[in-house]
Each structure stands twice: as C-alpha cells, then as structure tokens.
N, C-alpha and C positions, 0 to 999 in steps of 0.2 A: 504494500500500500504506500503510495508516494503522495505525501501531503505537502502543501505549501506552508512554510513556517516563516515567522517574522522575528528578527533579532531585536531585543529591547535595547541593546547598546548602540549598534551602528545603524539600526533601522532598515537593514537589508532584508529582502525577501529571498528565500532559498527553498529548494525542494529537500525533502527528508533524505533522498538518495545522495545528496551532495555532501552530507556530513561525513567527515573523515575519521572521527573518533570512534565510530562503531565498527570499523572494518576488522579489527583484531580482537575485540573484546568478547570474552566468553559469555557474558550476561547481556549482550547487546539486544537480544530479543525482548527482554523485559525491563530494560533500562529506561528511566524517565529523564535522563540528562541529555539535553540537546546541545550540539556544538555548532556554532556559526562558522561556515567555511571562509567567510570574508574577514572576520576580525579575531576568531578563535575564542570568543566569549562562550562560556558554558552556563546554561540555565536549565531549570527544571520545567518539564512539560506538565502543565497543570490542567490540560483539557479534560482528562478523564475525571479528575477531582471536581471540576466545574460542572460536568454533566451529572455526576452523582448529587452534588449540592442542588442543582436545578430540580432534579427529581424529588428530593426531600422537601424543597420549598414548595413545589407544586402539590405534593401530598398533604403537607400541613396547611397550605392555602385552601384546599378543598374542604378540610375539616373545620376551619374556623367558623363559617356561617352556621353550621349545625350546632356548634358549641355555644355561639352567641344566642341562638334562638332558644336553647334549653335554659339558659340562665335568665332570660327575660320573663 
C-alpha cells in the first residue's frame, strides 16, 4: 500500500515507498516511525490512532442524546 505522506518539518510530500529507513529493518512491517527522504526527519505515524479516536468519539457522541433524555 503506497500512501502519500507529509513531513511536518520540511513540509515535503512523499510516497511511503520512498522512505529509506524501512529497507533493512526487521520490524518495518509494523513500525509506526516515518522517515522523510528529503530532510531525514523521523516522526510517528498517528493515522491509525486518529481513526480509533474518531470511532470512540462517534460512539460516545451517539450515546449522549439518550443519556440526556433519561436525566431530564
């Protein structure tokens, strides 16, 4: 899966296949560290965590109207 990524330091856009730090790493398949090929900056991929938080927020957001109607 080739994703388009954005470096927070140099503001460059790059494809996930361009990262050089994952070529020889044994845990590269499950690693969340992203390496910018332009400036070498390493940062953590938070997209999976953001998707989980969005699901939790949606789940709690659906429950609020029911809880408010019970307390009234």
